[in-house]
C-alpha positions as CSV (number, residue, x, y, z in Angstrom):
1,V,29.7,47.9,48.2
2,L,33.0,46.0,48.3
3,K,35.0,45.3,45.2
4,E,37.9,42.8,45.0
5,P,41.2,43.8,43.3
6,M,40.7,41.6,40.2
7,G,37.0,42.2,39.9
8,S,35.8,43.8,36.6
9,Q,32.8,43.9,34.4
10,G,30.4,43.3,37.2
11,T,32.3,40.4,38.9
12,G,34.0,40.5,42.3
13,I,31.4,42.7,43.9
14,Y,29.9,42.1,47.3
15,F,27.1,43.9,49.2
16,V,28.1,44.1,52.8
17,Q,26.5,45.7,55.9
18,T,29.0,45.0,58.8
19,A,32.7,45.0,59.4
20,D,32.6,41.3,60.2
21,E,31.3,40.6,56.7
22,I,34.1,42.6,55.2
23,H,36.8,40.8,57.3
24,G,35.3,37.5,56.4
25,I,35.6,38.1,52.7
26,L,39.1,39.5,53.0
27,E,40.2,36.5,55.1
28,E,38.8,34.1,52.5
29,H,40.8,35.8,49.7
30,R,43.9,36.0,51.9
31,K,43.9,32.2,52.3
32,R,43.5,31.7,48.6
33,A,46.3,34.2,47.9
34,V,48.7,32.4,50.2
35,E,48.0,29.1,48.4
36,E,48.6,30.6,45.0
37,S,52.2,30.8,43.8
38,D,53.5,34.0,42.1
39,L,50.2,35.8,43.0
40,L,51.8,39.2,43.2
41,D,53.6,38.9,39.9
42,N,50.4,37.7,38.2
43,L,48.5,40.7,39.6
44,I,51.1,43.2,38.4
45,A,51.2,41.5,35.0
46,Q,47.4,41.7,34.6
47,K,46.8,45.2,36.1
48,G,50.1,46.9,35.5
49,R,50.2,47.7,39.2
50,I,49.3,46.2,42.6
51,P,45.5,46.6,42.7
52,S,43.6,47.5,45.8
53,W,40.3,46.6,47.4
54,V,37.6,49.3,47.1
55,L,34.9,50.0,49.6
56,Q,32.3,52.6,48.9
57,A,28.9,53.6,50.3
58,E,25.9,52.6,48.3
59,V,24.2,55.5,46.5
60,Y,20.7,55.4,48.0
61,P,17.9,56.0,47.1
62,C,19.1,55.8,43.5
63,L,17.1,56.8,40.6
64,L,15.4,53.9,38.7
65,I,14.4,53.9,35.1
66,R,12.7,51.6,32.6
67,D,10.4,49.7,34.9
68,R,12.5,50.2,38.1
69,R,15.9,49.3,36.8
70,K,19.2,50.5,38.2
71,F,21.6,52.2,35.9
72,H,24.8,54.2,35.9
73,I,26.1,56.8,33.5
74,R,29.4,56.3,31.7
75,T,31.0,59.3,30.2
76,Y,34.6,60.1,29.1
77,I,37.0,62.9,29.7
78,A,40.2,63.4,27.7
79,A,43.3,65.3,28.8
80,V,45.4,66.4,25.8
81,E,48.8,68.0,26.0
82,N,48.8,71.6,24.8
83,L,51.7,72.2,22.3
84,D,50.7,75.7,21.3
85,G,52.8,77.5,24.0
86,D,49.9,79.7,25.2
87,G,50.7,79.0,28.9
88,E,48.3,76.1,29.3
89,I,50.0,72.7,29.7
90,L,46.9,70.6,29.0
91,D,43.4,70.9,27.7
92,L,40.5,69.0,29.1
93,Y,37.6,67.7,27.0
94,L,34.3,66.0,27.9
95,Y,32.7,63.6,25.4
96,N,29.0,64.7,25.0
97,R,27.5,61.3,24.0
98,H,27.0,59.9,27.4
99,E,26.3,56.2,27.8
100,I,23.7,54.6,30.1
101,R,24.3,51.1,31.4
102,I,21.2,49.5,32.7
103,A,20.7,46.4,35.0
104,S,19.1,43.4,33.4
105,E,16.3,43.0,36.0
106,P,14.2,45.5,38.0
107,V,14.9,46.1,41.6
108,S,12.5,44.1,43.9
109,E,12.5,43.1,47.5
110,R,13.1,39.4,48.4
111,E,11.3,37.8,51.3
112,D,14.5,36.8,53.0
113,G,16.0,40.3,52.5
114,S,18.8,39.1,50.2
115,R,19.9,40.9,47.1
116,N,19.2,39.9,43.5
117,R,22.6,40.7,42.0
118,R,21.2,40.9,38.5
119,S,19.1,43.9,39.6
120,H,22.1,45.8,41.2
121,I,24.9,45.1,38.7
122,T,24.9,47.7,35.9
123,N,28.4,47.1,34.6
124,G,28.2,43.4,33.5
125,A,30.1,44.2,30.3
126,G,30.5,40.5,29.6
127,S,26.8,39.9,29.4
128,A,24.3,40.9,26.8
129,S,21.6,41.2,29.5
130,T,23.0,44.5,30.7
131,E,21.6,47.1,28.3
132,R,23.7,49.9,26.9
133,V,22.1,52.9,25.3
134,L,22.8,56.6,25.0
135,L,21.4,59.2,27.4
136,D,19.4,60.9,24.7
137,E,17.5,57.6,24.2
138,V,16.2,57.5,27.9
139,T,13.1,59.7,28.2
140,E,13.2,59.8,32.1
141,L,16.7,61.3,31.9
142,V,16.0,63.7,29.1
143,E,13.1,65.1,31.1
144,R,15.4,65.7,34.1
145,D,17.9,67.6,31.8
146,M,20.4,65.0,32.9
147,K,22.8,65.8,30.0
148,N,23.4,69.3,31.1
149,K,23.6,68.2,34.8
150,V,26.3,65.6,34.0
151,E,28.4,68.0,31.9
152,A,28.3,70.7,34.5
153,F,29.1,68.2,37.3
154,V,32.1,66.7,35.4
155,A,33.4,70.0,34.3
156,K,33.5,71.3,37.8
157,I,35.2,68.2,39.2
158,F,38.0,68.1,36.6
159,G,38.2,71.8,35.6
160,V,38.3,73.1,39.1
161,H,39.3,70.4,41.6
162,F,41.5,68.0,39.7
163,V,43.2,70.2,37.0
164,E,46.0,71.5,39.3
165,D,47.1,68.0,40.2
166,M,46.8,66.8,36.6
167,T,48.8,69.7,35.3
168,R,51.6,69.1,37.9
169,R,51.8,65.4,36.8
170,V,51.9,66.4,33.1
171,S,54.6,69.0,33.8
172,Y,56.7,66.4,35.6
173,S,56.3,63.9,32.8
174,A,57.3,66.5,30.2
175,S,60.5,67.3,32.2
176,Q,61.6,63.7,31.9
177,D,61.2,63.6,28.0
178,D,64.2,64.1,25.7
179,A,64.3,66.6,22.9
180,S,63.0,64.1,20.4
181,M,59.6,64.2,22.1
182,D,59.0,67.9,21.5
183,Y,56.4,67.4,18.8
184,V,54.6,64.4,20.3
185,R,51.2,65.2,21.7
186,K,50.5,63.0,24.7
187,F,46.9,62.4,25.9
188,A,45.0,60.4,28.4
189,I,41.4,59.1,28.3
190,A,39.3,58.1,31.3
191,G,35.9,56.6,31.7
192,L,33.8,58.1,34.5
193,D,31.1,56.1,36.2
194,I,28.3,58.2,37.7
195,M,25.2,57.3,39.7
196,V,22.1,59.5,40.3
197,T,19.8,59.7,43.2
198,E,16.0,60.2,43.1
199,E,16.7,63.9,43.7
200,S,19.0,64.1,40.7
201,R,22.1,64.4,42.8
202,L,25.1,63.0,41.0
203,Y,27.9,60.9,42.6
204,L,31.2,60.0,40.9
205,L,31.8,56.3,41.6
206,E,35.1,55.8,40.0
207,V,37.5,56.9,37.3
208,N,38.6,54.1,35.0
209,V,42.0,55.1,33.6
210,N,42.0,52.1,31.2
211,P,38.4,51.9,30.0
212,A,37.5,48.9,27.9
213,A,34.9,48.3,25.3
214,P,32.4,45.4,25.9
215,P,32.7,42.3,23.7
216,K,31.1,42.9,20.3
217,E,28.6,40.1,20.7
218,T,27.1,41.7,23.9
219,I,26.0,45.0,22.3
220,K,23.7,46.2,19.6
221,E,24.8,47.4,16.2
222,S,23.7,51.0,17.1
223,F,26.0,51.0,20.2
224,Q,28.9,49.5,18.2
225,D,28.4,52.5,15.8
226,H,28.6,54.8,18.9
227,L,31.9,53.2,20.0
228,R,33.4,53.5,16.5
229,G,32.4,57.1,16.4
230,F,34.0,57.7,19.8
231,F,37.3,56.3,18.8
232,K,37.2,58.3,15.5
233,D,36.5,61.5,17.4
234,L,39.3,60.7,19.9
235,I,41.8,60.3,17.1
236,H,40.7,63.6,15.5
237,L,41.0,65.4,18.9
238,T,44.5,64.2,19.6
239,L,45.6,65.0,16.1
240,G,44.3,68.6,16.5
241,E,41.8,68.1,13.6
242,G,38.7,69.1,15.5
243,A,36.2,66.8,17.2
244,P,32.9,68.7,18.0
245,N,31.6,65.9,20.2
246,F,34.4,66.6,22.6
247,L,33.5,69.7,24.5
248,P,36.2,71.9,26.0
249,V,35.9,71.9,29.8
250,R,36.8,75.5,30.1
251,D,33.8,76.4,27.9
252,L,31.5,74.3,30.0
253,L,32.6,76.1,33.1
254,K,31.9,79.5,31.5
255,V,28.4,78.3,30.7
256,D,27.8,77.0,34.2
257,G,29.1,80.3,35.7
């Protein structure tokens, strides 16, 4: 699966099988870039950085739900600066209301072997045809105990493998602050996209450091309520007022052993 630098919300995604296909797509974009003035400045203005192409292996065979539809799980992790002086620089929290984003059409084989993009794109955030629900609403996933599997999986990735690097970055950032920042609690939120195989094996596809909410007109009222609740919980968490839907990663690691 090849993703172009400016692709988002299901656009700019290519399914490729050979190196020649990849080089052909890159060359086409290179020619367009040469012809466009101020391309680099526009990229930085839109993304805040110079974005890169992404090439990742397809998760196969992926688990299908609701009449053979592809899906991915979107969950959120928050890193909050610890101002209590107990030795820990930051605390990690996982939001326990996991989202399921479902393709608009079931997976089916075409006679010519080509792909139906609508059956493979699960993140078409600009389209009402991509269904968004919560994990607890999907019977197939509840029966597989997917909620606990996701939470254990994410807790291990961030609480064991990523936390050292994240702590080092926060420490460096804090060292650059002046004294007037002593009582400012910094935080970061990331949206994690996860896919599941038929054997319930989980794969982390990407970490979105600037997760965006879909347009209001593309989601149901119940999902809008979920997003409003998410932002309310996030505010309470960062203000230190308590947010029970955000689970401390260190507690999840204890439960998982």
